[in-house]
C-alpha positions as CSV (number, residue, x, y, z in Angstrom):
1,M,24.3,6.0,-3.2
2,F,23.7,3.0,-5.4
3,L,26.3,0.6,-6.8
4,R,25.8,1.1,-10.5
5,P,22.9,2.8,-12.3
6,I,20.1,0.9,-13.8
7,L,18.6,4.0,-15.4
8,A,15.0,2.9,-15.1
9,I,13.7,5.2,-17.8
10,S,10.7,2.9,-18.4
11,L,9.8,3.2,-14.7
12,V,10.1,7.0,-14.8
13,A,8.0,7.2,-17.9
14,A,5.3,5.2,-16.2
15,C,5.1,7.5,-13.1
16,S,2.1,9.5,-12.3
17,G,2.2,13.3,-11.7
18,S,2.8,15.4,-8.6
19,A,0.2,15.4,-5.9
20,T,-0.3,16.8,-2.5
21,S,-1.3,13.9,-0.2
22,P,-2.7,13.8,3.3
23,R,-0.3,12.8,6.0
24,R,-0.4,9.2,7.1
25,P,0.2,8.1,10.7
26,V,3.9,7.8,11.7
27,E,4.7,5.9,14.8
28,D,7.0,7.2,17.6
29,P,8.7,10.1,16.0
30,P,11.4,11.8,18.1
31,A,10.4,15.1,19.9
32,P,11.1,18.2,17.8
33,P,14.7,19.3,18.5
34,E,15.6,22.6,20.1
35,D,18.6,22.9,17.7
36,P,17.9,21.0,14.5
37,L,21.6,21.0,13.5
38,A,22.9,19.6,16.7
39,A,24.4,16.1,16.6
40,S,21.8,14.8,19.0
41,A,18.9,15.9,16.7
42,L,20.6,14.4,13.6
43,V,21.3,11.2,15.4
44,A,17.7,10.9,16.5
45,D,16.5,11.1,12.9
46,V,19.1,8.5,11.9
47,A,18.0,6.2,14.7
48,W,14.3,6.4,13.6
49,L,15.1,5.7,10.0
50,C,17.4,2.8,10.9
51,N,15.1,1.3,13.5
52,P,14.5,-2.4,12.9
53,A,10.9,-1.6,12.3
54,R,11.9,0.2,9.1
55,A,13.8,-3.0,7.9
56,G,16.3,-1.1,5.9
57,R,13.9,1.3,4.1
58,G,13.8,-0.8,0.9
59,S,12.7,1.3,-2.1
60,Y,9.4,-0.5,-2.6
61,Q,9.2,-2.2,0.8
62,P,7.0,-1.1,3.8
63,G,10.0,0.4,5.5
64,G,10.6,2.7,2.6
65,V,7.0,3.8,2.6
66,A,7.2,4.5,6.3
67,A,10.4,6.6,5.8
68,A,8.6,8.7,3.2
69,D,5.7,9.3,5.6
70,Y,8.3,10.3,8.2
71,M,9.9,12.9,6.0
72,A,6.5,14.3,5.0
73,R,5.5,14.7,8.7
74,A,8.8,16.3,9.6
75,F,8.4,18.8,6.7
76,E,4.8,19.6,7.7
77,E,5.8,20.1,11.3
78,A,8.6,22.4,10.2
79,G,5.9,24.7,8.6
80,L,6.7,23.8,5.0
81,E,4.2,23.2,2.2
82,V,4.3,19.5,1.5
83,V,4.0,17.9,-1.9
84,R,4.1,14.1,-2.4
85,Q,5.1,13.1,-5.9
86,P,4.2,9.4,-6.6
87,I,7.0,7.6,-8.3
88,V,5.5,4.2,-9.3
89,D,2.8,1.9,-8.0
90,G,3.5,0.7,-4.5
91,G,3.0,3.8,-2.4
92,I,6.6,5.2,-2.8
93,D,6.9,8.9,-3.2
94,N,9.3,11.8,-3.6
95,V,8.5,14.1,-0.6
96,I,9.0,17.8,-1.1
97,G,8.8,20.5,1.5
98,I,8.5,24.1,0.1
99,K,9.4,27.4,1.7
100,R,8.1,29.9,-0.8
101,A,9.8,33.2,-1.4
102,G,10.8,34.5,-4.9
103,P,10.2,33.1,-8.3
104,D,13.6,31.3,-8.4
105,A,14.4,28.3,-6.3
106,I,17.2,26.4,-4.6
107,L,16.6,22.6,-4.4
108,V,18.1,20.8,-1.4
109,S,18.0,17.0,-1.7
110,A,18.8,13.6,-0.2
111,H,17.4,10.1,-0.8
112,Y,15.8,8.4,2.1
113,D,15.6,4.8,0.8
114,H,18.1,2.0,1.1
115,L,18.4,-1.7,0.2
116,G,15.8,-3.0,2.7
117,V,15.6,-6.8,3.1
118,D,17.1,-9.1,0.6
119,G,15.9,-12.6,-0.4
120,S,17.8,-14.3,2.3
121,G,16.3,-12.1,5.0
122,R,19.3,-9.9,5.6
123,V,18.5,-6.3,6.6
124,F,20.6,-3.4,5.3
125,P,20.1,-0.5,7.8
126,G,21.7,2.1,5.5
127,A,22.8,4.5,8.3
128,D,25.4,6.3,6.3
129,D,23.7,5.5,3.0
130,N,21.6,7.5,3.3
131,A,19.9,8.1,6.7
132,S,22.8,10.5,7.3
133,G,21.9,12.7,4.3
134,A,18.2,12.5,5.1
135,A,18.9,13.7,8.6
136,V,20.9,16.6,7.4
137,L,18.1,17.5,4.9
138,L,15.6,17.5,7.8
139,G,17.9,19.6,9.9
140,L,18.1,22.2,7.2
141,A,14.3,22.1,6.6
142,R,13.7,22.7,10.3
143,T,15.9,25.7,10.4
144,A,14.2,27.2,7.4
145,A,11.5,28.8,9.6
146,T,14.2,31.0,11.2
147,R,15.7,32.1,7.9
148,S,14.7,34.9,5.5
149,Y,15.4,33.9,1.9
150,R,15.3,35.8,-1.4
151,H,14.6,32.6,-3.3
152,T,12.1,29.7,-2.7
153,V,13.8,26.7,-1.2
154,L,12.6,23.2,-1.9
155,F,13.7,20.3,0.4
156,A,13.4,17.1,-1.7
157,A,13.5,13.7,-0.1
158,F,13.9,11.4,-3.1
159,G,12.8,7.8,-3.1
160,A,13.9,4.8,-5.2
161,E,17.5,6.1,-5.5
162,E,18.9,2.6,-4.8
163,V,17.2,1.1,-7.8
164,G,18.6,3.6,-10.4
165,L,18.0,7.2,-9.3
166,V,14.4,6.7,-10.2
167,G,12.9,9.2,-7.8
168,S,15.2,12.1,-8.9
169,G,14.8,11.0,-12.5
170,M,11.0,11.3,-12.0
171,Y,11.5,14.8,-10.5
172,V,13.4,16.2,-13.4
173,T,10.7,15.1,-15.8
174,R,7.9,16.6,-13.7
175,P,9.5,19.1,-11.3
176,A,7.7,20.7,-8.4
177,W,9.4,24.0,-9.5
178,P,10.4,24.7,-13.0
179,L,14.0,23.6,-13.7
180,E,14.7,26.8,-15.6
181,R,13.9,28.7,-12.4
182,T,16.0,26.4,-10.2
183,L,19.3,28.2,-9.6
184,A,21.2,25.4,-7.8
185,V,20.8,21.9,-6.4
186,L,22.5,20.9,-3.2
187,N,22.6,17.1,-2.6
188,F,23.7,15.0,0.3
189,D,24.6,11.3,0.1
190,M,26.7,9.5,2.7
191,V,27.8,12.3,5.0
192,G,28.1,10.6,8.4
193,R,31.6,9.1,8.5
194,N,35.2,10.3,8.5
195,F,36.3,11.4,5.0
196,F,37.2,8.6,2.6
197,E,37.8,5.7,5.0
198,W,39.0,3.6,2.1
199,G,42.1,5.8,1.8
200,A,42.7,9.1,3.5
201,R,40.6,8.5,6.7
202,R,40.6,12.2,7.5
203,E,38.6,13.5,10.3
204,A,36.5,16.6,10.1
205,A,36.6,16.7,6.3
206,A,34.2,16.1,3.4
207,A,34.1,16.3,-0.3
208,I,32.2,19.0,-2.2
209,V,31.6,18.4,-5.9
210,G,30.5,20.7,-8.6
211,L,31.9,24.2,-7.6
212,E,35.0,24.2,-9.8
213,E,33.4,26.9,-12.0
214,H,32.0,28.9,-9.1
215,P,35.0,30.1,-7.0
216,E,32.9,32.6,-5.0
217,L,30.5,29.9,-3.9
218,L,33.4,27.5,-3.1
219,A,34.9,30.3,-0.9
220,A,31.6,30.8,0.8
221,A,31.2,27.1,1.4
222,R,34.7,26.9,2.9
223,R,34.0,29.8,5.2
224,A,30.9,28.1,6.4
225,G,33.0,24.9,6.8
226,S,35.7,26.7,8.8
227,E,33.1,28.1,11.2
228,A,31.7,24.5,11.6
229,G,35.2,22.9,11.9
230,L,34.9,21.1,8.6
231,E,37.5,21.1,5.9
232,L,35.9,21.0,2.4
233,I,37.9,19.2,-0.2
234,A,36.8,20.4,-3.7
235,V,36.4,17.7,-6.2
236,P,35.7,18.7,-9.9
237,A,32.7,17.0,-11.5
238,H,34.9,15.8,-14.4
239,L,37.2,13.9,-11.9
240,V,34.1,12.1,-10.5
241,E,33.2,11.2,-14.0
242,L,36.8,10.0,-14.7
243,F,36.4,7.4,-11.9
244,G,33.0,6.4,-13.1
245,F,31.0,7.8,-10.2
246,E,29.2,10.6,-12.0
247,D,25.8,8.9,-12.3
248,R,25.6,7.3,-8.9
249,T,23.9,10.1,-7.0
250,D,20.7,12.1,-7.5
251,E,22.3,15.4,-8.5
252,W,23.5,13.7,-11.7
253,W,20.2,14.3,-13.4
254,F,20.5,18.0,-12.8
255,R,24.2,18.3,-13.7
256,R,23.6,16.6,-17.1
257,R,21.1,19.3,-17.8
258,G,23.7,22.0,-17.3
259,M,22.4,23.1,-13.9
260,L,24.6,24.0,-11.0
261,A,24.6,20.8,-9.0
262,I,26.5,20.6,-5.8
263,H,27.1,17.3,-4.0
264,M,28.5,16.7,-0.5
265,S,29.8,13.3,0.8
266,T,32.3,11.8,3.1
267,S,32.7,9.0,0.5
268,L,32.9,5.2,0.6
269,H,33.9,2.8,3.4
270,D,34.0,-0.9,4.2
271,D,30.3,-1.0,5.3
272,Y,29.0,0.4,2.1
273,H,25.9,-1.6,1.0
274,K,26.4,-4.1,3.8
275,P,24.3,-5.0,6.8
276,T,27.1,-3.4,8.9
277,D,26.2,0.1,7.8
278,T,24.7,0.8,11.2
279,P,24.1,4.0,13.3
280,D,26.8,3.1,15.8
281,R,29.5,3.4,13.1
282,L,28.6,7.0,12.3
283,V,30.5,10.0,13.7
284,P,27.8,12.3,15.3
285,A,30.2,15.3,15.3
286,Q,30.8,14.8,11.6
287,L,27.0,14.9,10.9
288,E,26.8,18.2,12.8
289,R,29.8,19.7,11.0
290,V,28.2,18.8,7.6
291,A,24.8,20.2,8.7
292,R,26.2,23.5,9.9
293,T,28.4,23.9,6.9
294,S,25.5,23.2,4.6
295,A,23.2,25.7,6.5
296,G,25.8,28.4,5.9
297,L,26.1,27.5,2.2
298,L,22.3,27.4,1.8
299,D,22.1,30.9,3.4
300,V,24.3,32.1,0.6
301,L,22.6,30.3,-2.2
302,A,19.2,31.3,-1.1
303,V,19.9,35.1,-1.0
304,R,22.4,35.6,-3.9
305,K,21.2,37.4,-7.0
């Protein structure tokens, strides 16, 4: 989640098209998990993404490129078709894993980049923002092999989010699957802490945005949350807009086009965009609750007519 949008339309316009790229070497990935939705598996992905070698995964820094490679390798090892979509010069990509089924699709997304290293040498690990969401995305991608879906499911790891939603903006101009055949978008950004630490500080709760006009899907999401031990707090998209947060996360591009865009988050906290956003401050059980809830919701989205 970035602080305020610099809607880099000029950058998006300059981007080259989608391409399938060969996998590049990725050092020391964790072993494939037995249960991709377990806290231990999610924490392992967060730890890799936040390792000092990644230096905060800056959008156009080497750590960000390494993170893109990591997402691509994980999608490939999960048996997905992998498409890498160049964003701008510098080797940064959107990475998309595709499980093909029907002609319509569900897009599941999270951004993998963060702030990287600033001019004074400070490193911003970005554990909650957004290694947490990227880990949940990988958990869902790895479970896809065990699921039977009516619709194609695309798992999109967006880059360059922190510099103005550039990666997702690129995607909507040149989508890997036609937007008119994309039934819903499910996005994760900052899902690893207790809910709204700036205020409510509620455990085992998360916000879900964008389902105010879809009560049957909200009910399905809440059933999945109940099974996972997670309370879902429904937040209407217009309320997010009222507080000026509507264009700070990747699903915004899709919502503004009238698409069903669902966003999950545990919201802001004191470590937001600071070097103190480290893995030890995450709540592993919360990560697992969000992942299992999202898997249940995805099962519904990917089979409904």
